[in-house]
N, C-alpha and C positions, 0 to 999 in steps of 0.2 A: 503493498502499500504505499501510496505516498507520490511526491513528485520529485522526478530526478534531472539533469541538467548532463547534456555533453559538449564539450567545449572542443572544438578543432582548429589549431593554429598551424594553420598550411604557410607554404611558402608565401602567399599573397596577401592572406586575410584570417581573421579570427572569425568562425560562425560559431555562435550557440544557441542553442535545441531544446527547450525543455519541454519535458514530455512527461505522462502520465506513467506512471515506473509498472502498470499493472498491463497495459494495453501497449504501450510505444506509442499513444495518439500524440503530434506535438502540438502542445498548447501553444507557444509562444518562440518567438527566432529572436536573434541579435547577430548584427554584422560589426563590422572596424576593418578596415583595409590596414597591410603593413608596408612599410618602404618599399616601393619596388624600383628603385635605382638605386646605384653606386654612386659612388662620391664622385668620380667623373661624368654620371648623368649616360652611361651607357649599359645600359639592361640592369637585371638582377643585380643585387650586392652579394659578392660571394662571401664577405665578412659581414656579420650583422649584430648589433649590441643587443643581446637577451631583453634588455629590459624595453625594448620596442615591442616586442611578443608582449608583457604585460600591460605597457600602456595601450594595446590594442585592447588585449583581454578586458580592460577595465571598462573602456571606449565602448565595446560589445554590450557588456554586460548592463550599462547605464541606466535609466530610468525603471528600475525596481525590479529588472527581469527575475532575476534569481530570488525574487522573494516568495516564501514556502518551501523553496528547495530543501531536499536531506540529504542530498549527495548529489556529486560531480564526477565524471570520466574526463578524462584527458588525451584527446589523440592529437599528434603534434607532426609535421613535416619529418621523416626520417633522413638520417645521416646527417643530422647537425649536430656539430661535438662544441661541447662548452665545456672547458679547458677551467678548470680552478684552482685559486692556490691555497696553501693550508689554512686559509681563513674562510675558506667558501666564496671569494671574491674572482669576478672573471679576471683571468690573466690576460687575455685579449678578447677580443669579439669572437662571438660562436664563427666557424666555418662551417657553411650550409652544404645542404645535396648538392647543388648546382656547380661548386666550385669544380675547377677542368683544372687545377695547377699540379694538381698530382700525379695527371700519369705519369711521370718519371718513377715517381716513390713508390706506385704500384707494381712498376717492372723490379724495382730496387729490391723489394719485401717478396716477392715470389724469385728474385735470387737468394736471398737470405734466406728461405725456407727450405730450400731445392727445388721446387719445380710446383706446377699451378695444382698437380695431383694432392704432394703435401698438404698446401692450404685448403683442398676440397676435402681430404681425411679429417684434417685436425678443425675447420669450424664450418663446413658446408659451403665452403663459398670461395674462389680467386679474388684477391685483390683488385679493383678497380680505383677510379680517381675519385667516386662519390663515396667509398667508406669510410668509415670513420678511421681505422686502423690505417689506411692509407693516407689520410689527415695529417695522423699524428705522427707519420716518418716526412712528410714536409714540413712540417713544425718544427721536427728535430733537424732539420737540414738546412732551412731556410730563415727561421728564429729562431736560433739554438737558448739565447737567452731567456727568452719567452717559455722556451719546451724545457728548462730546467725548473722552472718555478711552478711547473704542475704536479697537481700533489692528487687531483681526484680528477676523474672526469665524468660527465652526464651528456644524457643526449637532451634532444629540446621538448621532450615530454617531460622525463624524468626533472629538469629544470624547474618548468610551470607545477610539477606536482610537488617540490618540493619548497617554493616559494609560497604558494596557497596554504601549505601547512607551517607556514613561518620558519623555514628552515630547521627544522629536527635533527638532531644529532643522525638518526637512522634515515639514510638515502636509498632510495628504490628505484626499482625501473619491472619491466615486464617482460615474460619471456619473447615476446612479438620483438620489441625493440632491440630486445638484448641480442637477438639471431640475427641481426642486420649491422652488427659493429665490424665483425672480421676479429673478434674476441672470444667470443661463446659462441658454442656448440650446442644446437637443438638437438644432434644424436643422441651427446651425454650429459645436456643440460647442468655445463659445466663451463666456467671461465677458461683461459687461456692465458693468464697474468705475462706467462715467456714472450706472446706474441707483442703483447703491451711494451714489455721493454725491449722487445725487437726492434718494435719502429718507435718507438718514444725515447730510448734510451735507460730508461728507468721506469721502475713500478708506480702505480699509481692506486688510489682507491677507486673500487669501482661498485656500483650501488648496487645493493640486495637484490636477488632477482626474486620476485614474488609470485604466488598463482594468480591464476586469471579471475578467481572471486575474493582474493583478500583485497583487504582493504590498503592503502598504504599510511592512513593514518586520520586523525579528524583535527580540523582546525580550530583556532582558541574561542570561535562560535558557536563550536558543536556540529559543523557541519563536515559528514564522512567524504575522503576522498579515496576513488579506487585505484587500483593499479596503473591505469595507462595504458597507452600501446601506441605504436605508429599508425600512420593515417594510412598504409594499406590493409593493415590489418583490422582497423578500426571500421573499414568501408567493407570488408569482409564479414566482419561481425554483424553490421548495420543491415547490408543486403541479406542474410540470413542464408548464407551459402552452406551447404554441408558435405559429407562423402559422397561422390559421385560428382559434385559440381566442379566446373571449371570458370575461371573468370576470365575475358579476352580483353584489354583494355587496348584500345586505338587512340594513341598520342601520336605525336609526329610518329616516334617508335611506339614500339608495341611492346608487350608483357601478355603474358601465359600464365593463369595461375589457378593450381585445384588444390582441394582438401582432401588431404592424405593420413593415414594413421600412423606412418613414420616418417623418420627425417629419411631422407636419399641423400646417401653419400655420392657423387659422381667425380670420379675423376678427370673426369674431361672438363668440368667447371661449367659445360653449358646449362645445366641445373643449380640455382642458388637454393639452399634448403634452409627455410627460414620457419619461425614454429607463428603460428596464429594466435586469436585472443582466448581459444579455450579450451586450451590442452593437444587441440593438434596440429598438424602440420602445414605450411604450405610449399610446396615446392614451385619455383617461379623459371620460365625461361623469358628471356627477352629475344626480341628481334630489333633491328637496328633501324629498319625501315615498315612505316605503316600509312599513316597520313600524310606524311611527306613525298609518297609516291604517289596519292590523288594530286597533293598540289601542283606538282611537277606536271603530271597530266596534263590538269585543266589550264597551268599556264604554257604547256605545247601548242594545247589545241585552240587557244586563245578562248578559253570559257573563262567568264567572270568570278564563279565560283563552285563549291563541291555539287549544291543541289543543281546546278546547271550540268555538272558533268557526271553527275548520276543520271538525270535525265536523257543524257546522251547514250550511255550506258545500256539502259532501260530498252534502247531502241536496236540493240544487238541480241544476240542468244548466246547461251552458254557454249563456251569453248572461243569463242572471238572471232569465226570462222579460221580458226586455227592458229592465230595468233597468240604467242606468250610473251609475258610479261617477266623476268627473272628481277624483281626488284631491289636490287643490292645498292641502291643509288650512294649508298654510304660504306660500302662493305658490306659486313654482315656478322654476326653475332652465333645464328642459328642458321644455317651452319657457320660454323668458324672460319670467316674469309674476309679477314678485315681491309684487303687490299682488292678486292673484290669492284665488280663495275654492274652496273645495270645492263641486261641484253634485252632486245625486243627480236625474235625468232618467227620464223612463219608467215613473211610477207611474201601475198601475193596479188594482183592486181583485186582480184575481187573481194582479198582483207582489208585492203590500203582505203578504207574509211575512216572517219574520226568516231564513229559510232563503235567500231570494232575494238580501236584503240583504247576509247574510254571505258570498253567493258574488260578488256585486258590488263589495263592498271587496277581495278575492282580482283580481278580474281588474283593476278600476280600478289596483293597484297596478301588476299586471305588464305590464298595456298601457303604462302611466308608462313602466317601464325599457324595456318595447318600441319606445318612442318614442326614447329616447336610445340603443339597438342599432339602431333605423335612421340614427339621426345619422351615426352610424359607417360603415352598411353603404355609406351617402350618400356619401360620402368615398372608397370604394372599398377599403374594409377589410373583408378576407373574414371570414367568421364562419362556421365550421363546425359548432362546439360548442358548449355554454356550460357554465361551471363556475358553480354557485349557492355560493355561501356565506353564514353565517349562520345563527342558530339556526330561524328561521324556514323555512329551506330544507329543512328535517326534517317539515315539516307536509304531511301527506299533499291537500291543497286546494292547497299551491305544488306538487307536485310532478305532480298529475294536470294543473292549467292551464298549466304555464311551456313545458313542449315544445309544447303546441298553439300558443300565442300567439308565442311565440318563433320558431317553424316551422324547429327545429332540434333537434339530438340536446341533454337537459340530463342534466351530470353531477353531481351532489350527493357531492362527498368524505366519506370520513367525519371525524369532528373531530379534528384533531391540528395540531401547531405547527409550520404550514408554515413561517412567519417564520424560525422556529429553525433548521428544516431547513435553508432555503433557504442560511442565513449559513454551516450547515455544509458544503453542496454545496460554495459559494463557495471557503471553504478548503479544501477536497480539488481545488479546479480548482489553487487557486495553488499548492499542494502538490505535485501531481503531474504539472502544465504542460499536462494535457490534461483538457476537460470531462468529468465524470464521468458516465456516463449508468445512473442511480440509477432504480430504478424505482419508477413515479406512485403517488400516490395510491388507496389501494383507496376505492371508490366505488360508489354506486348508477348506473346508466344508465338513462333513461327517452328515450323514442324517439317522436316526435308522431305515427308510424303512420299509421294511417286517418284519424284528428282535425283533421290537418292545415287541410281545406278548412274544418272547424267554425273552427276558430281565427282563421281568415283572417276567416270573417264577424263574429266577435267584435270583432278589432281594426276591421274595418269600420265596426261599430256607433260602436266607442269613436271613431275616427277621425271619423264625421258629429257627434258630439256637441259633439266639443273645437272643430272646425272653426266650429259653428254658434254655440260660447260665446265662443270667441277668434281671430273667422278671422284668418288666415293668420300664425298663431304660430309653428307649423312648418314 
């Protein structure tokens, strides 16, 4: 019983939802932006003063939004590292997820432990520029004086929870957030302090990892604060995904995430083994090329927007009259082809029409994500339905092609603040002591139907071209 709140502190904004703890019905909402430009005015900043998150939170919660709330859950951007000194003060601004300065540091760490396989075995992921462990290596190399002052480490949601609780001696995190750091293993449920030392040059205090239903503490005013988690895990919890579900996210790049009963150790490093917000696991496979493929095709065809590209593609038919686009425009992660380029094959006089190229762009993007789904299926991950997220999921061409190419039911949820809703659901769990069964997201559902065989033929056409261009890549 009661009212709970979930706050999501993303890279761009803070959003708060106030929900009925029993039903999940959203009663009130709040919003406030974050700083969106760096000091040079060039895009989102890589260094952010965490106090900006608190100021945004206070603005979003203004007007008595939290009146009557009994518990709060916190979701926040992943991969943001808050380095603290021995007094709990920030050594420097937080290094946030979009930071690309640590690419060389990632290679150093891989060499330092011996191989990509060694990292996958140790913590379920291979260091990349975004990972907190890699940012620590960059800090040790680029700002050694700051690095030497680091006494403890927190992520964004850890730090916000700690601030809400009044900076107690006990510092906590959750399995989901910890699993993305590069120094905690979802397979063993334990930290690897030696990897922190490898990256930073010395040990640092790490927050206690508490269970999904545990409370981090209570504020001086008596408000219960739940464990908190990363945005990806909170959104999955808010959507209500469970074993047998996969989530395909369509951003400029793509990701495929599924709920699984155990951590997957992948020596190739293609699968990142994360933990979720419920005690289960979230194996994730990334692709570098998703909506950027559609935008590139729209520009090439002189179409003003993705809706126009979708309309054009719908004038074609499955298989795009033999046109196949391998969408490796920025290289690719799945398969691991960092220096590859995109290719267009199957050009014949009858296929050289704008609608066929538009269709090939949609099919190429979705077949690439289908390859990522197959990586998970090949490791025994059950996929009975796919949740499709992102603005491009609303496009008719995506909705028409995805079920047949993925070979399963496709669910397109109504846009909502799922990370904030997931945080609120976690708060209700901690408050009442049992997992709340809130009604799932409102959604459109698309079935592969009689076109599943057609989709298999299109996938085979794509695989043939991929294998000819990059033998043995997958």
